[in-house]
Each structure stands twice: as C-alpha cells, then as structure tokens.
N, C-alpha and C positions, 0 to 999 in steps of 0.2 A: 817493850816490843820494838824490834828493829824496823827501820823504814822499808826494808825489802819485804818483810812479812806482811806489812800493812798494805803495800801495793798489790801483793799476790792475793790477799783476801778480797780487795776491792775488784780485782779482775774476775774472780770466780763468781761473785754475787750476781752480776747481770746474766751470766750463763745459766745459772740455776733458775732464775726467774723466767727465762725464755722456755726452758724445758717444761716448767710448771704451766706456763700459758698454753703451750702446745697440747699438753695432756688434758687441760680443761677444755680446749677447743674440740679435741677428739671426743671427749665425754659428752659435751654439748651436742655434737653432731650425731652421736649414737642415740642420745635421748630424743632428738628431733626425728630421726628416722623411725624409732620405735613408736613415737606419737603418731606419725603419719600412717604407719602400718596398722596401728590399733584403730585409728579413726576410719581408715578405709574398710577394715573388717567390720566395724560396727555399722557403718552406713550400708555396706553390702548385705549384712544380715537383716537389717531393718527393711531394705527393699524386698528381699526374698520373703520375709514374713508378710509384708503388705500384699505382695502378689499372690501368696498362698491364700490369704483371706478373700481376695477378689475371686480367685478361681473356684473356691469351695462351693459357693452357692450355685455357680453354673454347673458344676459336676453333680450336685444334688438334684438340680432341676432336670438335667439330662437323664439321671438315674430314674427319677420319677416318671419321665415320659416313657422310658423303656419298659418300666413295670406296667404302665397302662396299656402299652401295645401288647405285651405278653398276655394280659388279662383278656383283651379283646380278640386276640388271634385264636381261632379254634384249632384243636388238635386234628391230625389226619383222620383219626377214628371218628371224630365229631363231623368232619367234612363228609366222610363216606355215609354216615347216618343221615345227614341232611340231604345228600344226593339221592339216597334211597327213598326218603320221605317225599322228595319232590317228584321223583319218577313214578312213585306208587300211586295209581289212580284211586280216588276216593270211592266209597261205596256207592254214592249217588251217581258218579260218572260211569262206573263199571257195570252197574246193575240197573237197567231201565226199570221203571215202575211197572208192575204187573198187577192188575186188579184182582180182587178175590173171585170175581165171576170167571175170569180167564183161568185162574188157578183151579177152580172147581170143575171147569169144563175140560181140563187136560186129561188125556187118557194115555196110559203107558201099556206097552205090550212087549213081549219078547221077540227076538228075531232069530231066524235060522242062520244068519250070517255070523260067524264066530268073532268078527272084529266089532260087531255092534253089541253094546251092552244092553241097550233098551231103545225102544221106538216111542216117541211122544207125538201125539196129535192133539189138536184143540179146535173145536168147531167155532170158537169165538175169536180166533186169530183174524186180524184185520189187515188189509193191504197197507203198505207204507205209502202215504200220500205222495203223488207224483207231480212234477212241474212240467212234464212232457205233454205236448199237444199233437194232434194230427195222427197220422198212421204210425203205430209203434214199431220200432225195429230194435230187437234185442242186440245189445252191444257188449263185447268183452274187452273193449279198450278201457284201460284203467283211468283214462282221463275224461271219459264220457259221463254224462249225467245219468244214463241208464245203469252204468257200472256202480256209480255212487249210490243209487237208490237200491240196487241189489245188496250192497254192503250194509246199508242202513237197515234193511230188512233182516239180514243175518244177525246184526248186532242186537236188534230188538228181541228176536226170538231166542237167541242163545244167552242173552244177558252179558255178553262180553263187549266191553267198550272198544271202540275202533282203535284207540291208541294202544290197546293191550291185545290186539288180534293179529294173528298170522293167517293170511289167506293162502292155503296150499294149492287150491285149484278152484276155479270158477268156470263152469262149462255148460254147454247145451245139455238138456236132459230129455232128449227125444223129440223136441218140437221147438218152433220159433218162439213160443210163449211159455216155455218151461226151462228152468235152469236149476243147477245143483252146485252147492259150494261146500268145500271141505276146509274147515278152519280150526284153529286152536288158540289158546292163550299163549302169550310169549314164553311162558315157562312150561308149556305143554301139559299142564295139570288138568286142563279141560279140553276135550276134543269132540268136535261135532261135524255132522254132515247135514246140510239144510237143503231141502227140496222146496222150490217155490214156483208159483205160476203167475203169469201176468193177467190182471183184470183190467179190461179196457176202461180208460178214463179214471182209473182209481190208483193203480200201481201194482207193485209186486207183493204177493201174498204168500206167506209160508204155509205149506200144506203138510210137511213132515219134518220132524227133528229126530235125528239119530245120534245117540250118545255113543261115542266110540271108545274102545279100550286100547286102540293102537292106530297109528297113522299108516302103517304098512298095508298096502293093498286097498287103502281107502279111496284112492283116486287114480 
C-alpha cells in the first residue's frame, strides 16, 4: 500500500466516527422524547382514573338523594285529592247531633209553593243558647252577635256546617223578633229556608224548615 492511500484512509476514519456519533445522539434524543411522552400520558391517565373513583361515590349519593325526593314528592293528582280531603267537612262537623226524640217529633207536610219540596216542623226544637243580655234588638249585621246566633240556629236545624253553608238571604220575617234565612250547601245539593223566632232570655228558636227544590224565587 502506498503512503498516499494510507493517509487518505486515516483521514476518512474520523469523519465516519463523527457521523455515527451524531446518529446515536439523534436516536438517544428520540428515545428520551418518547420516554417523556409515555410517562406524561401514563401519569395523566392515572390522575384521571383516581379522579373518576373519587367522583363516583358523590354521584351515587346525589342520585340516591334525588330518588328519595321523588318518592316523597306527591303527584299533582295526589295533591288535588289531599286538598279535597282537607276541604271536605267530616260527618261530625257537617251534621250536628239530633236526638231520637227530636227525630220522632218531626212532622213533614206538603206545600202549595212549587219551589218548596216539603215543610218540616218539630215541637221539640229548642232555642240556640244566647249570650245576649238586656233588651234584644234583631241585627242583620254579619259582624254582630245576633247574626252569629241566627246562623248557628240555621246550621243546627238544617244539619249544614257553617263552613259548608252559603247564606243567600237573612231578613226580617214580619216582626222584630221573627227572622227567615235562605241557605244552601256550597255545592247547592241541599237548599233550605228557615223561619225562626226570638225567645226572650233564651235565643233564636227554629219554627219551620222548608226544603227547597230551587233557589229561584226563594228570597
């Protein structure tokens, strides 16, 4: 081998080593980048998984609370039924007690008035106890004690509770100690006209109960 060829070979060997070193450095850099990306992805996935585990019980608890609220909350139909039940008077409230003696003493008769279905009288009817003293003056002021005692008398003789009663007319019946009231239930299924008289020191006493078939022309 000539001296020139030997020098040329020595000159090319360091150049090849440098290229190999550069390639190795590039490969190492790529590997490092891949490792970093992979580690970042793994850590992020682990964090998401841990967060999902933490959130799951809270969601289940919230779902359970919602289910409880749904079970407790009544439907619109149930609310309406409850409202009807609350507004509906009980039998004890709507129908005052009537003794067998009073029932047996009741007398019914027909009427010439076409709006009157039947006329009921009872010799055992008693005055509604009064709290009034002194000279009695009949009052048609719906805030007065006398008015309240008239209404109580009507409620007792008709069996209609005051909370279920419409008073269509309360008026003088031909004298200062005589009064007549036209009333009905709220649904107008029962309609009556009650005549009453004042008994001194005792109160208003019903004397005639007319069961009506219409309110037209009744007052």
